[in-house]
N, C-alpha and C positions, 0 to 999 in steps of 0.2 A: 180088181186092181185098178181099173179105170175109174170107178167111183171114188176111190181113196184119193187120188190126185186132185180132183175137183175140190175136196174138203180142205186140202192144204193150201191152195193158192187163192181162193176166193175170200171175200170179206163178208162176214155174217152180219146180219141186221143188228144184232145186239152190240157187236163191236162198233158199228157205225154210230149207233145211238150214243154209246158211251163216249165216243170221240167227239160227237157234236156237243154233248153236255159239257165235256172238259173244255172245249173251245169257247163255249158260252161263258163258262166260269172265268176262264182266262181273259176273255174280252171284257167282262165286267170289272175284273180287277184292274185291267189296263186302263179302261175308261175312267175308273175312279181315280187312278193314280195321275192320269193326265188332266182330267176335267174337274177333279174335286177341289175342295177349299184349299187344301194344301197340295194340290196336284202340281204336275210339272208346269202346266200353262200358267196357273196362278202364281207359282213361284217364279216363273220366268218374268211375268209382269212385274212382280215385286222387285226382282233383281234389276230390271230395266229402270224402274222408278228410283231405286236406290242409287244407281249409277248416275242418273240425271241429277239427283239431289247432290251427290258427291261432287260432280263436275261443277255445279253451280257454286257450291261452297268453295271449291278450289279456285274458281274464277274470281270469286269475291275476295278471297285471301290474296290472290295474285294482284288484283287491282289495288287492294289496300297496300300491298308491298310496293307496287309501282308508284302509288301516290306518295308514300313515305320517302322513296328514293328520289323522286322528283323534288319533293320539298327540301330534302337534304342538299341536293345539287343546287337548287335555286338559292338556298341559304348561303352556300359557299360563294356564289356569284353576286351576293348582295340583293337577291330577289326574294328573300324570306320575310315573313311578317305575319301579323295576325289581323284580325278584323277585316277579312277580305271583303272588298267592296266599298270600304270607307277610305276617303282621302285623308292622309295625315294632316293634322293641324298643328301650327306652331310657327314661331319666328326663327329665321336664320340670319345671323349677323356675322360679319367678318371683322377681325381685329385690325390693328395697324400693321402695315407691311414693314418688316425690318430687314436690313441688308447686312451681309457679312461676306467679304471676299468675293464680291460679284454675284452672290446668290441671295435670293430673298426667301422669306417665310411669312406665313400669315395664319392666324388662328381662326377657327370656325366655331360659332357659339349658337346654341339653340335652347329654347325653354321647354322643348318637347322631350320628356323623359321616357316615353312609352315606345316610340318607334325608332327605327334606325336612322342615324345621321350618316350620310354618304357624300363622297366627293369624287371629282374626276377633273384632270387637268387637260385643257385644250380638247374637249370633246364631251359628248353625252351618250355614247354608244352603250347599248345593253351589254351586260357582261363585263364592263370595264370599270364599274363603280367600286370604290373602296370604302370600307367603314372606318370611322374614327369616333372618338368620344368628344362631347361638347367641351370646347376649350383647347383641344389638341391642335397642333400646328401642322400645316402642310409645308414641307421643306423642299429644297433643291429647285426653287423657282427662278426664272429669268425674266428679264424685261420682255414685255408683250405676251407672256403666258396669261391664260385665263383659267381661273379656278371656278368650277361649277359645284354647287352643293344642293342637296335635296334631303327630304325626309321620306322614308320608305317603310311601308307595311304590306307590301304586295301591290300597292298603288303608290304613285309618286306624288309628292307635293309639287308646288311650283318650284322651278329650278332658279336658285339665286346665283348671280355671277359676280366675280371680282377680277378686274383687269390689273395685272402687275405692271406698273409703269415707273420708270426712272425719269423724273422731270427736272432734276437738279443738275446744274452745270458743274463741271470739274473746277476745283480750286487751283489757280495757277499763279506762280510767282516766277519772275525772271530777274536775273542779276548779272552784272558784268564781272567777268573774272580776269580779263586782261585786255589792255589797250595798247596798240602800237600806232605808228604813223599811218599804216594802211590796213589795219585789221582791228576788229573788236570781237572778243570771245564772250559768249554768254552761257549761262547755265540755267536750267529750268527745273523747278520743283512743282509737280502736279499731283493731285490726288482726287479720287472719286470714291465716295463712301457708299455708292449704290451699285450700279451695274459694273463698274470698273472701267479703266481706261481702254481705249481701242487697242487691238493687238497689231494693227497695221497703220503706218503713217500717223502715228500718235501725235507727233509734234509737227506743226506747219509753221515755218519761219518766214517772216515778212520784213522788208526793209523799205521805210518811207511809204508804206501802204502797198507795196508790190510784192507778190509772192516770190519767194526765192527757192525753197525746197521743203520737202516733208520727209520725215524719217521716224524711226523708233528711238533715236538717240536724243537724250535730254540735254545735250550740249551741242553748241554749234559755233563755228568761227566764220564771221563775215569777213571775207578777204577782198582784196583789190579796191579798197576804199581810198578816198582822197585825204590828203594830209590836212589836219586842223579843220575838219568839216563835221558839223553836227548831223547825227542820224537818229531817226526814230525806229527802234527795233521792236518787233512784235512777234509773239508766238501764240498760236491757237491750238488748243488741245481738245480732242473729242473723246467722249466715253462710248461704251458699246451701245448705248441707246441713241447716239447721234447728237447728244447735247454738246455744246461747244463753249468752253471757257477760254479766256484770253487774258493776256497781260502785255504791257509794253514798257519800254524804258528809253530815255533819250541819252545819248552819249556822243561826245565829240572825239574824233581821232586825235592822237597826239601830233604836236609839231615835232619836226626833227630836232632832237635835243642839241643844244649848243654848249660850248664850254662855259658860256656866261651864266647859264642857269643849271649847270650839271656838276662840273668838276669842283673839287675842294682840295685844300692843302693836304698833301700826303697821298692823293690818288696817283695812279700810274698812267702814263700816256706814251704812245709810240710816236717817235719823231724821226722821219727819214732825213738824214743829214746830207751834206753836199757830196759825199762820196757814194750816196745811195744806200748807206747802211741804216737799217732800222734800229735806232737807239731807243732803249727803254729809259724813259725819263720819269721824274717825280715832280708833282706840282709843288714848287717851293713857295709861291705866293698865289692865293686864290683870287676869284673874281671881285671880292670885296676889298682886296688889298689896295692901298694907295699906289702900289707899284705896277698894277695890272697883273695879268696872269703870266707867271714866269715858271718855267720848268727847268730842272737841272738833270744832267745825265746821271744815271744810277751809278756808273763807275767813271773813273778818270780815263781820259783818252790820250793817246799819243805820247810824245816826249817833247819837252820844250826847254831849251838851254838858256840860262841867264848867267851873266858874269864871265870873267875871263882872267887869265893870268896877266893879261895886259891891263895895267892899272887904269889907264885912261878909258879903255873900252869898258872896263867894269864900272867905272864911275858913270859913264853915259847910260849903260844898261840899267844901272840902279835908278838913275833919274827918270829913265823912260819906261821903267818896268810895267807900270799900270797900263800905259798905252799899248805896250808890246803884248802884254797878256790878253788884253781885250781884243786886239787885232788878231791874235792867234785863235781866240774863241770864235771870232767872226768868220774865220775860214771854214768852220763846220756848218755855218748856216746855209740852208738850201734856199737860194734866192729865187728859184723858179716855181716852187710849189705854193708860195703865198701863205705858208703856215706861220712862220715867225718873222717878225718885223726887224729884230736885231738880236745880237748875241753879245755876251760879255763874259769875262772870267769871274768865277765865284770869288767873293771877297771884295769886289768893287762896290761902290755905292749903287743900290738897286735901281734908283731912278736917275742917276747921274754917274754912269760908270767911269768916266774919265775925270771925275773930280780929283783935284790935286791939292795937296797941302802946299804951303809956301816953302821957301828955302830955309834951311837950318841957319840960325844966327848963333855964331860961336863967340860967347862972351870972353873966352880966354884966348881967342885967336889960335887955337890949337891946330885947326885945319886950314887956316888962311894960307893961301899960296898953293894949296893942293886942289883947288877947284871949288865949285858950288854944289852943295848936296841938298836934295829935297828932304824936308823935315819928316819926322815920324807922323804916322796917321793911325787912326783906329777904324778905318772904313770897314774892315772885315767883320766887325762885331755883329752887324745886322744879319748878314748871311749866316755866319757861323752859329749864332744863337738860335736862328730859325732851324738850321739843320739839326742842332742838338735837340730842339723841341720835337722835331719829327723823327728823330732817331736815324738819320741818314748821313751822318758825318763820314764814316767809312774811309780810313786813311790808307787803305791798301789798294793800289800803290800810292805813294806820296804824291800830293798835288799842290800846285801853287795857290796862294791866296793873293789877290791883287791889293796888297797892303804892305807899306814899308815899316820897318822898325829901326830904331837907333838906340845903341847901348853905349853909355859913357861910364868910364871908370877913371876918375881923375882926368888926366889929359888924354887917355886912350879913348878912341872912338871907333865904333863898329857900325857899319851901315849894311842892312840886309833886307831881304824879302821874306815874308812869312810863308810857311807851308803847313799843311795838315800832315802830321807824321803817322807812322804805323800804329801808334796808340790812339789816333783820332784827336790828338791835341793840336791847337793852333801854336805852332812852334816857331821860335826865333833861332833857327839853327843854320840858316843859309846866309853866311856872311860874305857879301860881295866885295866890300872894301873895309880895310882896317888901317887906321892911322894912329901911331903910338905917340906918346908925349915926348919921346926922345927924337921924333922926326922920322921914325921908321914907317914904311908903308907895305901893304900886302893886299893882294886881290886874288880871287879864285872864281872859277866857274862851276856851275851845277848842271849836269847834262841829263840826268835821269828822272827829274821830276816831271810829272804829267800835268795836264790841264783839265779842268772840269767846267765845260761851258754851261752857261745859263742862257736860255732862249726866252725872249718875250713874245708871246703868241698874239696874233691878230684877233680882234674881237669878232664874235659872230661865227666862229668856226663850228661846223656841224660835227656831231659825234655819230659816226656811221658803224661803229662796232665796239665790242668789248664792254666791260662793266667797271673799269677803273681799278681792278685788283692787280696784284703783282703777276698773277697767272693769266690775266686777261685785260691788259691795258686798253684804255680807250684808243680807238682809231679815229683820226681827224680828217676832215675834208672841208674845202672852201664852200 
């Protein structure tokens, strides 16, 4: 029983030997698998080398890709080219600078057709160069800009430069637009075909060499000047480049206009009469007239009666009518303002208002014993014809003409004073005295006819207002 247990638990020699032999076989197989030509160690070495080779190829491809990307990026910034290491050769020339609306442009030309033509404005920094073709223009340039140009193939040629400059002065013209006794107005036309006119204080105005003012306005009024005085007026105009053009003109201020060199027949003039009323008058005779400058009221004034039912009074007023009418006109003359030297009734002789005809000679003695009567006259013709020519007769209301008429029919005699009636005609309708051939007599008065004064103006009167029209008559002053 006890011998049987030892056999079950112990290891026999044969089993041990077999175990050792199996282990040796397994060890040989394992060593062969690990150490053999295709063993684990050899294969590990091959795998390691393959990884090294693959990594190198990958690095090479990455480097190639990096180089390509750098070349692309450098090309976009104008840094691309070929023939690395060689300096580009060729000429670079600039064309003529041309201007339009204050901006310039210039072309760049090269005989190099292999490398890149590049430019840059106001700098030569890397990464800021721009490409263009030979003959293309660089635009949107201004005075004092600098255009730089080069050839590029990875290396730069010598940089050529072109300065954009406006050296031409503006063209300037000045003209006088209005002159008064104390001012001169001017207008300026200026142009600059390059950089353009300055935006501030474009026009500087001078008077007799002294600066007056500067502005952007191309017109100016020189005020507070002396009457009848010559002035030299100058304007200086700058462009954006600082170039200065100028022009000047000489002009004399006006003298205060006078009636002697201004008014003409038919012009309108204000005259303040003795009552202080500003009468609108018309120039009846002008400066060149032999009668001097005479004005007549536009409308008839007041009422003046001639004649009477009393025969003797009527005879006297008939004989004295011209003097009476002239005296009445004189009452309207303002003697204090020095504008008019005398006044008369229209229809009298212009340069001899109180001119009289002789007494009537009665061949048949029809009126003898009835008194002496002044003869007919035609003094009114000068004034009346002139008024007709000027279109200013106007018979509303009726007004007297300082002129007598005499009508005879056989032994009947009628003595009267002419009027301008409602139709504008010189009428013989106001009969002051009638003597019939049978010895009958008759007289009458006329109360409602008006008077139209004519004023002779003093020479040298100044015109201080108005333009002589009906709506703006001249205003006069001593």
